[in-house]
C-alpha positions as CSV (number, residue, x, y, z in Angstrom):
1,M,91.8,87.3,82.5
2,N,91.3,83.4,82.2
3,A,92.7,82.2,78.8
4,T,93.8,79.1,77.5
5,P,97.8,78.8,76.5
6,A,97.0,79.2,73.1
7,E,94.7,82.2,73.6
8,R,97.7,83.6,75.9
9,E,100.0,83.0,73.2
10,R,98.0,84.5,70.6
11,G,97.2,87.4,72.5
12,V,101.0,88.1,72.7
13,Q,101.5,87.7,69.4
14,E,98.8,90.3,68.7
15,C,100.5,92.7,70.7
16,L,103.6,92.2,68.7
17,H,102.0,92.7,65.6
18,R,100.2,95.9,66.6
19,I,103.8,97.5,68.1
20,K,105.4,96.6,64.8
21,A,102.9,98.1,62.7
22,M,102.1,101.1,64.8
23,D,105.2,101.8,67.0
24,P,107.4,103.4,64.1
25,S,105.0,106.4,64.5
26,I,103.8,106.6,68.0
27,Q,107.4,105.7,69.3
28,A,105.9,104.5,72.7
29,W,108.4,101.8,73.2
30,V,112.2,101.7,74.4
31,Q,112.7,98.1,74.3
32,V,110.2,95.3,73.2
33,S,111.6,91.9,75.0
34,P,108.7,89.6,76.0
35,Q,109.9,87.9,79.3
36,K,108.9,84.4,80.7
37,P,106.5,84.8,83.7
38,T,108.1,83.5,86.9
39,G,104.7,81.8,88.4
40,N,101.3,81.0,87.3
41,G,98.1,82.8,88.7
42,P,95.3,85.1,87.8
43,L,97.8,87.2,85.4
44,S,98.8,84.1,83.3
45,G,99.5,85.2,79.8
46,I,98.7,88.7,80.2
47,P,101.2,91.0,78.8
48,F,102.2,94.5,80.6
49,G,104.4,97.1,79.8
50,V,106.8,98.9,82.3
51,K,107.8,102.2,82.8
52,D,111.3,103.1,82.2
53,I,112.2,104.4,85.3
54,I,111.3,101.1,87.1
55,E,114.1,98.4,87.1
56,T,113.9,95.5,85.1
57,K,116.3,92.6,85.1
58,G,117.8,92.0,81.8
59,L,115.9,94.6,80.1
60,L,117.0,98.2,79.6
61,T,116.0,100.8,82.2
62,E,117.6,104.4,81.2
63,F,115.5,106.5,83.2
64,G,114.1,108.3,80.1
65,S,117.5,109.9,79.8
66,P,120.6,110.0,77.1
67,I,123.0,109.8,79.9
68,Y,122.1,106.2,80.7
69,K,121.7,105.1,77.2
70,G,122.0,101.1,77.1
71,R,121.7,100.8,80.8
72,I,120.8,97.4,81.9
73,G,118.8,96.7,84.9
74,T,120.0,93.8,87.2
75,A,116.9,93.0,89.3
76,D,113.0,93.5,88.6
77,A,111.3,96.2,91.2
78,A,108.9,94.8,93.3
79,I,105.9,95.6,91.3
80,V,107.3,93.7,88.3
81,R,108.1,90.8,90.2
82,E,104.6,90.7,91.4
83,M,103.1,90.5,88.2
84,R,105.4,88.2,87.0
85,S,104.9,85.9,89.8
86,R,100.9,86.2,89.1
87,G,101.8,84.8,85.3
88,G,102.0,88.2,83.7
89,I,104.2,88.5,80.7
90,L,106.6,91.7,80.9
91,L,106.5,92.8,77.1
92,G,109.2,95.3,77.4
93,K,109.7,98.9,78.6
94,T,107.8,102.2,77.6
95,Q,109.3,106.0,77.3
96,C,109.1,108.3,79.7
97,T,110.0,111.7,80.6
98,S,113.7,112.3,81.7
99,F,113.6,111.0,85.6
100,A,109.8,111.1,85.2
101,Y,110.1,115.0,85.4
102,K,109.6,117.1,82.4
103,T,111.9,116.9,79.3
104,P,109.8,114.8,76.9
105,P,110.4,111.4,75.2
106,P,109.7,111.0,71.4
107,T,106.1,109.5,72.2
108,R,103.0,110.5,70.4
109,N,99.4,110.9,71.2
110,P,97.9,107.5,69.5
111,R,94.5,109.7,69.2
112,D,96.4,112.4,67.2
113,L,100.1,112.2,66.4
114,A,100.5,115.8,66.4
115,H,99.7,116.3,70.2
116,T,101.4,115.0,73.2
117,P,100.4,111.9,75.1
118,G,101.0,113.6,78.4
119,G,103.7,112.7,81.2
120,S,105.6,111.6,82.8
121,S,104.3,107.9,82.0
122,S,104.0,108.8,78.3
123,G,104.9,105.2,76.6
124,S,102.6,103.5,79.2
125,A,99.5,105.5,78.2
126,A,100.2,105.8,74.3
127,A,100.8,102.0,74.5
128,V,97.5,101.2,75.9
129,A,95.8,103.5,74.0
130,A,97.0,102.1,71.0
131,G,96.2,98.6,71.6
132,M,99.6,97.8,71.8
133,V,99.2,96.1,75.2
134,P,96.2,95.7,77.4
135,I,97.9,96.8,80.9
136,A,100.9,99.2,81.8
137,I,102.7,100.4,84.6
138,G,103.3,103.9,85.2
139,T,104.0,106.2,88.1
140,Q,102.9,109.3,89.4
141,T,104.5,112.4,91.5
142,R,101.9,115.2,90.7
143,G,99.7,114.0,87.6
144,S,102.0,111.4,85.7
145,V,99.1,108.7,85.6
146,L,95.7,110.6,85.4
147,R,96.8,113.3,82.8
148,P,98.1,111.0,80.2
149,A,95.1,108.7,80.7
150,S,92.9,111.9,80.0
151,F,94.9,112.9,77.2
152,C,95.2,109.4,75.2
153,G,91.5,108.4,76.5
154,V,92.0,105.4,78.5
155,T,91.8,104.3,82.1
156,G,94.6,105.5,84.3
157,F,94.2,104.6,88.4
158,K,96.6,105.6,91.3
159,P,96.2,104.0,94.5
160,S,96.6,105.4,97.7
161,Y,100.0,106.7,98.7
162,G,102.2,103.6,99.7
163,W,99.8,100.8,98.8
164,F,102.5,99.5,96.6
165,S,106.6,99.2,97.3
166,M,108.6,101.6,95.4
167,D,111.4,99.3,95.5
168,G,113.5,99.4,92.5
169,V,111.5,102.7,91.2
170,L,113.9,105.7,90.6
171,P,112.6,108.3,93.3
172,L,111.8,111.9,92.6
173,A,109.9,113.1,95.6
174,K,109.7,110.2,98.1
175,T,106.7,111.4,100.0
176,Q,104.7,111.9,96.8
177,D,105.8,109.0,94.2
178,T,103.1,106.4,93.5
179,L,102.9,103.5,91.5
180,G,99.9,103.5,89.2
181,F,98.0,101.4,86.0
182,F,96.7,102.0,82.8
183,A,94.1,99.9,81.2
184,H,91.3,100.1,78.7
185,S,88.5,100.7,80.9
186,A,87.6,100.9,84.6
187,S,86.3,97.3,84.2
188,D,89.8,95.8,83.1
189,M,91.1,98.1,86.1
190,L,89.1,96.2,88.6
191,L,89.9,92.9,87.3
192,L,93.6,93.9,87.1
193,W,93.1,94.9,91.2
194,K,91.6,91.7,91.5
195,A,94.1,89.9,90.0
196,L,97.0,91.4,92.4
197,G,95.2,89.9,95.2
198,H,93.3,93.1,96.4
199,D,89.7,93.7,97.4
200,T,87.4,94.8,94.9
201,G,84.5,95.5,97.2
202,K,80.6,95.3,96.2
203,E,78.4,97.2,94.0
204,E,77.5,100.6,96.4
205,S,75.6,103.7,95.5
206,S,77.8,106.6,96.9
207,R,76.8,110.1,97.1
208,L,79.2,112.2,94.8
209,G,80.3,115.9,95.0
210,V,82.4,118.0,92.7
211,P,84.3,121.0,94.2
212,D,82.8,124.4,94.4
213,P,84.7,126.1,93.3
214,L,86.5,124.1,90.6
215,Q,89.8,124.3,89.9
216,E,89.9,126.9,86.4
217,V,90.1,124.8,83.6
218,E,89.8,125.2,79.8
219,P,86.4,126.2,78.5
220,E,86.1,122.4,76.5
221,M,87.0,120.7,79.8
222,A,84.4,122.9,81.7
223,N,81.7,122.5,78.8
224,A,82.7,118.6,78.8
225,L,82.3,118.2,82.6
226,A,79.1,120.2,82.8
227,K,77.5,117.9,79.9
228,T,78.6,115.2,81.6
229,L,77.1,115.6,85.1
230,A,74.2,116.6,83.4
231,V,73.7,112.9,82.1
232,L,74.8,111.5,85.2
233,R,72.1,113.4,86.9
234,G,69.6,112.8,84.3
235,K,70.2,109.2,84.9
236,G,69.6,109.7,88.9
237,V,73.0,110.0,90.4
238,S,73.4,112.4,93.5
239,I,76.1,114.8,92.5
240,E,76.3,117.8,95.3
241,P,78.6,120.6,95.4
242,V,81.6,120.3,98.0
243,K,83.3,124.0,99.7
244,M,86.8,123.3,99.3
245,G,87.8,127.3,98.6
246,D,91.2,127.4,97.3
247,M,92.5,124.4,99.3
248,L,93.0,122.1,96.0
249,D,94.7,125.3,94.2
250,K,97.0,125.4,97.3
251,L,97.5,121.8,97.5
252,A,98.7,121.8,93.9
253,R,101.3,124.4,94.6
254,E,102.5,122.9,97.6
255,N,102.8,119.5,95.9
256,E,104.9,121.0,93.3
257,L,107.3,122.9,96.1
258,I,107.5,119.2,97.9
259,M,108.9,117.8,94.8
260,F,111.2,120.4,94.2
261,Y,112.5,120.3,97.4
262,E,113.0,116.6,97.9
263,G,113.7,116.3,94.1
264,A,116.7,118.3,94.6
265,Q,118.2,116.0,97.4
266,V,117.4,112.8,95.2
267,H,118.9,114.2,92.2
268,K,121.8,116.4,94.0
269,Q,124.9,114.1,93.4
270,R,123.5,113.0,89.5
271,Y,123.4,116.9,89.0
272,E,127.0,117.5,90.4
273,Q,128.2,114.7,88.2
274,Y,126.3,115.9,85.1
275,G,125.4,119.3,85.4
276,S,123.5,120.3,82.4
277,R,123.0,117.3,80.6
278,L,120.1,116.5,83.3
279,E,118.1,118.9,80.7
280,D,114.9,120.2,82.7
281,M,116.3,118.2,86.0
282,A,119.3,120.5,86.2
283,K,116.8,123.2,86.9
284,L,114.8,121.5,89.1
285,V,117.6,120.9,91.3
286,E,119.3,124.3,91.1
287,D,115.8,125.6,92.3
288,G,114.9,123.0,94.8
289,L,118.2,123.5,96.6
290,K,117.3,127.1,97.2
291,I,113.8,126.1,99.1
292,P,114.7,126.7,102.6
293,Q,113.9,123.8,105.1
294,E,111.4,126.1,106.9
295,R,109.4,126.5,103.6
296,Y,109.6,122.9,103.1
297,D,108.1,122.1,106.7
298,E,105.4,124.3,105.9
299,A,104.2,123.0,102.8
300,M,104.4,119.4,104.6
301,H,102.5,120.5,107.6
302,F,99.9,122.2,105.4
303,V,99.3,119.2,103.5
304,A,99.0,117.3,106.3
305,G,96.3,119.7,108.1
306,C,94.1,119.3,104.7
307,K,94.0,115.3,105.1
308,P,91.7,115.2,107.9
309,Q,89.8,117.9,106.9
310,V,89.1,116.1,103.1
311,S,88.2,113.0,105.1
312,E,85.7,114.9,106.8
313,M,84.2,116.1,103.9
314,M,84.1,112.6,102.2
315,K,81.7,111.5,105.1
316,A,79.0,113.1,103.3
317,T,80.2,113.0,99.8
318,P,82.3,110.1,99.7
319,V,83.4,110.2,96.0
320,I,84.5,113.5,94.3
321,L,84.7,114.0,90.7
322,T,86.9,116.5,89.0
323,P,88.2,117.2,85.6
324,A,91.6,114.9,85.0
325,A,93.4,117.4,83.1
326,P,92.9,121.6,82.4
327,G,92.3,120.4,78.9
328,A,92.9,118.3,75.8
329,A,96.2,117.2,75.2
330,L,98.6,120.1,74.0
331,L,99.5,120.3,70.6
332,G,103.1,119.1,69.9
333,L,105.7,117.6,71.8
334,S,107.7,120.2,73.7
335,S,105.5,119.8,76.9
336,T,103.6,117.0,78.5
337,G,100.8,119.4,79.8
338,D,99.8,121.1,83.4
339,A,99.6,118.4,86.4
340,K,97.3,120.8,88.5
341,M,94.4,118.6,88.3
342,N,96.0,115.9,89.9
343,A,98.4,117.3,92.1
344,P,96.4,117.9,95.1
345,W,94.9,114.1,95.3
346,T,98.7,113.1,94.6
347,A,99.3,115.2,98.1
348,L,96.5,113.9,100.0
349,G,97.7,110.4,99.2
350,T,94.1,109.4,97.6
351,P,92.8,107.0,95.2
352,A,92.0,108.3,91.9
353,I,91.2,107.2,88.6
354,S,90.7,109.0,85.1
355,I,88.1,107.5,82.7
356,P,87.4,109.1,79.4
357,M,84.1,111.8,79.5
358,P,81.7,111.7,76.3
359,V,83.6,114.0,73.6
360,P,81.5,113.4,70.0
361,N,84.4,115.5,68.6
362,G,88.1,116.3,69.1
363,L,90.7,114.6,71.5
364,P,89.8,112.9,74.6
365,L,89.1,114.7,77.8
366,G,89.0,112.5,81.1
367,L,87.0,112.7,84.2
368,Q,89.1,112.1,87.7
369,I,87.4,110.2,90.4
370,T,88.7,110.1,93.9
371,A,87.8,109.2,97.2
372,D,89.3,108.7,100.7
373,R,92.7,107.2,101.7
374,G,92.1,103.2,101.4
375,Q,89.0,103.2,99.3
376,E,90.3,101.8,96.1
377,A,87.2,99.5,95.5
378,R,84.7,102.5,96.1
379,V,86.8,104.5,93.5
380,L,87.2,101.4,91.1
381,R,83.5,100.5,91.6
382,T,82.4,104.0,91.0
383,A,84.3,104.5,87.9
384,M,82.7,101.4,86.6
385,L,79.2,102.5,87.2
386,L,80.2,105.9,86.0
387,Q,81.5,104.6,82.6
388,S,78.5,102.4,82.0
389,I,76.3,105.0,82.4
390,L,78.4,107.8,80.1
391,G,78.9,104.6,77.4
392,T,82.9,105.6,77.2
């Protein structure tokens, strides 16, 4: 990420040219307005985009909702302050689903404009996939970073829960909400991680596992995963089955219930003010308020009990591979897809990354790589290794 001032300026201008040429059809951006960095450092001159639920001083922060059309942020969120202080250039705000839940934005998938880019971090994923910006920030409460990365054929990374401050980020479910990032490749993501001052570890050869049985996915995803695992095994990578029963499916369901319960508490006052104008969020609040406290406590207890079990499993196979989505990006923009492949790992609070699998024809399909909490460097290093083997 080292560059001369002239190269940095040229990089920003190239991004702006691509946005001007491509965004009328993709619609990844809410606002493009480059902001000066507040310091110098390893991100000097690097442009980045920011999801619309993340506060930015002097720029639009509309939460993806027409209710807040024209709303201007009064302060930068903690993650924006950190990146700008390290020299990063805030290029603008990217589209997202309303309140980072379900109602889709107008953003289209750069790989095929007839398909969704995924959500809720729709614009961040699409902007990186289209080469309009090298880095973008998103958030994940269920699968809002990893699924769009899979759909758009880029790298999406979610560190462990609580790694970054959520100050200045509109909450949805406070025990699940996690910041994440998009970049072109795992190697780029590792450079970003290092630029943010975090340990990047060292090259290692971890034993890999695949849940047995896998969560149910579409035939094209199952086929792509089988071929990907065959390629890796052919290159000498050790991959073993990990007996997890129905734990992942249940974690996905409990993650959703927790999101509904906590989201209803967060947005209750907003619902009382705006009602059906909240669109899909209105239904979430209505349903979430009907969930008994005891049922929520039961879900939280189940998740808490799974964490040590999964940590124990990861002693034998420190890295676990799964599909990053049930299938390819859905046709049309009415739905941003199903988060069930990502939600278990969000609930567990583990770091996870999605990298593209080899797909000769058709839309991208992502491979999800996860490890135990706090093992960000291991996830990033493994993703780099596998991506180099797979040639994606």
